[in-house]
C-alpha positions in Angstrom: -3.2 -15.3 -16.6 -4.5 -13.5 -13.5 -1.9 -11.2 -11.8 -4.0 -11.1 -8.6 -4.8 -14.4 -6.9 -7.8 -14.5 -4.6 -9.1 -17.3 -2.5 -11.0 -17.8 0.7 -10.2 -20.4 3.2 -11.6 -20.7 6.8 -13.2 -17.2 6.5 -9.9 -15.5 5.5 -9.7 -14.0 2.1 -6.2 -14.1 0.7 -5.1 -11.5 -1.9 -1.8 -12.3 -3.6 -0.1 -9.9 -6.0 1.3 -12.4 -8.4 3.5 -10.8 -11.1 6.9 -12.0 -9.8 8.7 -11.4 -13.1 8.1 -7.7 -12.6 8.5 -7.7 -8.8 4.7 -7.7 -8.5 4.5 -4.2 -10.0 0.9 -3.1 -10.1 -1.0 -2.4 -13.4 -4.5 -0.8 -13.8 -5.9 -4.3 -14.2 -4.3 -5.5 -11.0 -5.7 -2.4 -9.1 -9.2 -3.3 -10.5 -8.9 -6.9 -9.4 -7.8 -6.0 -5.9 -10.6 -3.4 -5.6 -13.2 -5.9 -6.7 -11.8 -8.4 -4.2 -12.0 -5.9 -1.3 -15.5 -4.7 -2.3 -16.8 -8.3 -2.4 -15.1 -9.2 0.9 -16.7 -6.2 2.6 -20.2 -7.5 1.8 -19.5 -11.3 2.2 -20.5 -12.5 5.6 -18.2 -15.6 5.1 -15.1 -13.4 5.0 -14.0 -12.2 8.4 -10.5 -11.0 7.7 -8.2 -10.3 4.7 -4.6 -11.3 4.2 -2.5 -9.4 1.6 0.9 -10.5 0.3 3.1 -10.7 -2.7 4.4 -13.6 -4.8 7.7 -15.2 -3.9 10.2 -12.9 -2.1 8.6 -9.5 -3.0 5.6 -7.6 -1.7 5.3 -5.1 -4.6 7.6 -2.8 -6.5 4.7 -0.3 -6.6 3.2 1.1 -9.7 4.3 -0.3 -13.1 5.6 3.1 -14.3 5.3 2.2 -17.9 1.7 1.2 -17.5 1.1 4.2 -15.2 2.4 6.6 -17.8 0.5 5.0 -20.7 -2.8 5.1 -18.8 -2.2 7.8 -16.2 -4.8 8.3 -13.4 -6.6 11.3 -14.9 -9.5 11.3 -12.4 -10.5 10.1 -9.0 -12.3 7.1 -10.6 -9.0 5.7 -12.1 -8.2 2.1 -10.9 -5.3 3.2 -8.6 -7.3 5.9 -6.9 -10.3 3.7 -6.5 -8.2 1.1 -4.7 -6.6 3.7 -2.5 -10.0 5.0 -1.5 -11.3 1.6 -0.5 -8.5 0.9 1.9 -9.5 3.3 4.8 -13.1 2.4 4.4 -12.7 -1.4 4.5 -14.6 -2.5 7.6 -12.9 -5.8 8.3 -9.4 -6.6 9.6 -6.6 -6.2 7.0 -3.4 -8.2 7.6 -0.2 -7.9 5.5 2.9 -10.1 5.1 5.8 -8.2 3.6 9.0 -9.5 2.3 11.4 -7.9 -0.2 10.5 -4.6 -1.8 7.4 -2.7 -0.8 7.7 0.5 -2.9 5.3 3.4 -3.2 1.8 2.1 -2.8 3.4 -1.0 -1.5 4.3 1.0 1.6 1.4 3.4 1.8 -1.3 0.7 1.7 0.3 -0.7 4.9 -0.7 2.5 6.8 -4.3 1.2 6.4 -3.6 -2.4 7.5 -4.4 -3.4 11.0 -1.5 -5.9 11.3 1.7 -5.8 9.3 4.3 -8.5 9.6 7.6 -7.9 7.9 10.6 -10.2 7.2 14.1 -9.0 7.9 14.6 -8.7 4.1 11.7 -6.3 3.7 12.7 -3.0 2.1 10.2 -0.1 2.1 10.4 3.1 0.0 8.3 6.2 -0.6 9.9 7.6 -3.7 7.2 10.0 -4.6 9.1 13.3 -4.3 12.2 12.0 -6.2 9.9 11.0 -9.0 8.5 14.5 -9.1 5.1 13.7 -7.7 3.6 13.7 -4.1 2.7 11.1 -1.5 -0.7 9.3 -1.8 -3.1 7.1 0.0 -3.4 9.6 2.9 0.3 9.0 3.8 1.0 12.8 4.1 -1.5 12.8 7.0 -0.9 9.3 8.5 2.8 9.0 8.5 3.5 12.2 10.5 0.8 11.0 13.0 2.4 7.6 13.3 6.0 8.5 13.2 6.3 12.1 14.2 7.2 15.0 11.9 10.9 14.6 11.5 10.8 10.9 10.9 8.0 11.3 8.4 9.9 14.1 6.6 12.9 11.8 6.2 10.8 9.1 4.7 8.5 11.2 2.5 10.9 13.9 1.3 14.1 12.0 0.8 12.4 8.9 -0.5 15.3 6.5 0.3 14.8 2.8 0.9 14.6 1.7 4.5 14.4 -1.6 6.5 11.9 -3.2 8.8 13.5 -1.8 11.9 12.8 1.8 10.8 9.3 0.8 9.7 8.7 -0.7 13.1 9.9 2.5 14.8 7.7 4.5 12.4 4.7 2.7 13.7 3.3 0.8 10.7 4.9 -2.6 11.2 3.5 -4.8 13.9 6.4 -7.3 14.2 9.5 -8.4 12.4 9.3 -12.1 11.8 11.9 -14.6 10.3 11.3 -15.1 6.7 10.6 -18.8 7.0 7.8 -18.0 9.5 6.4 -14.9 7.9 3.4 -16.2 6.1 2.4 -18.6 8.9 2.5 -15.7 11.4 0.3 -13.4 9.3 -2.1 -16.3 8.5 -2.2 -17.2 12.2 -3.3 -13.6 13.1 -5.8 -13.5 10.3 -7.3 -16.8 11.5 -7.5 -15.6 15.1 -9.3 -12.4 13.9 -11.7 -14.6 11.9 -12.6 -16.6 15.0 -13.6 -13.5 17.0 -17.2 -12.1 17.1 -17.4 -10.5 13.7 -19.7 -7.6 14.5 -17.7 -6.7 17.6 -14.5 -6.7 15.5 -15.9 -4.4 12.9 -17.4 -2.1 15.5 -14.1 -1.9 17.4 -12.2 -1.1 14.2 -14.7 1.6 13.2 -14.4 3.2 16.7 -10.6 3.3 16.4 -10.8 5.0 13.0 -13.8 7.3 13.7 -11.8 10.5 14.5 -9.7 10.1 11.3 -12.2 9.1 8.7 -13.0 12.6 7.4 -9.4 13.8 7.7 -8.2 10.8 5.7 -10.8 11.3 3.0 -9.8 15.0 2.7 -6.1 14.3 2.6 -6.6 11.6 -0.1 -8.7 14.0 -2.2 -6.0 16.8 -2.0 -3.1 14.4 -2.6 -4.9 13.0 -5.6 -5.5 16.4 -7.1 -1.9 17.5 -6.7 -0.5 14.0 -7.7 -2.4 14.2 -11.1 -1.1 17.8 -11.6 2.4 16.7 -10.8 2.3 13.8 -13.2 2.1 16.4 -16.0 4.9 18.5 -14.7 8.4 18.9 -16.3 10.0 17.6 -13.1 8.1 14.4 -13.2 8.7 13.9 -16.9 12.5 14.3 -16.2 12.4 12.0 -13.2 10.6 9.2 -15.1 12.6 9.6 -18.3 15.7 9.3 -16.3 14.3 6.2 -14.6 13.8 4.5 -18.0 17.1 5.7 -19.3 18.8 4.4 -16.2 20.5 7.7 -15.5 20.5 10.2 -12.7 17.8 12.9 -13.2 18.9 16.5 -13.6 16.7 19.0 -11.7 19.2 21.9 -12.0 17.1 23.6 -14.7 14.0 23.8 -12.6 
């Protein structure tokens, strides 16, 4: 059974993270499937916009930690890092509909979306530091730019969950939409984008991102290097062991 559903309708490609029994937690196979879908969409003239969402009442719980630890991203070519690199380079509009948990990459991928619609029940979290690692997907650069230093420090260093109002204030949610209207609102925007002159849309998006392209690539490379180092650290081992043992981690010995 595929854990990523992909379909194209009326020039909008829909990517659904479909693993609801595990809160749509992402495995290496799911990262590969999403990367392939984006790569094909970038080249397919019939695709004018992409809509990303999760199954049922969850966006994604982020990385499946057990899968992540069994097959850690040991190089820049790992499925997770390949997917992350594709996001800022994707030339067409990206629209996201977020309900329920959006954890880790579930939040950082939104920094690369052009429109993000969130339901009142959306819950975002950037738990990298509490897990003994560091932020990824260019978030160490983009979130301070979007939200300001202190607000970004609160979200990235403390790593606590937060709601859509704070995400809206941080600059990466477009609009808070009632849950019953969420998907229709996101689909409406994707359809409106797909009806516009496609070359003009791509050119305008490229112009908006031109000053950040090199900086994002550099930030991702440095984040990835430190992230991979931190995964092997005693702090990360304690944090993730505590997660699986359902206890509070003890960092007093470090």
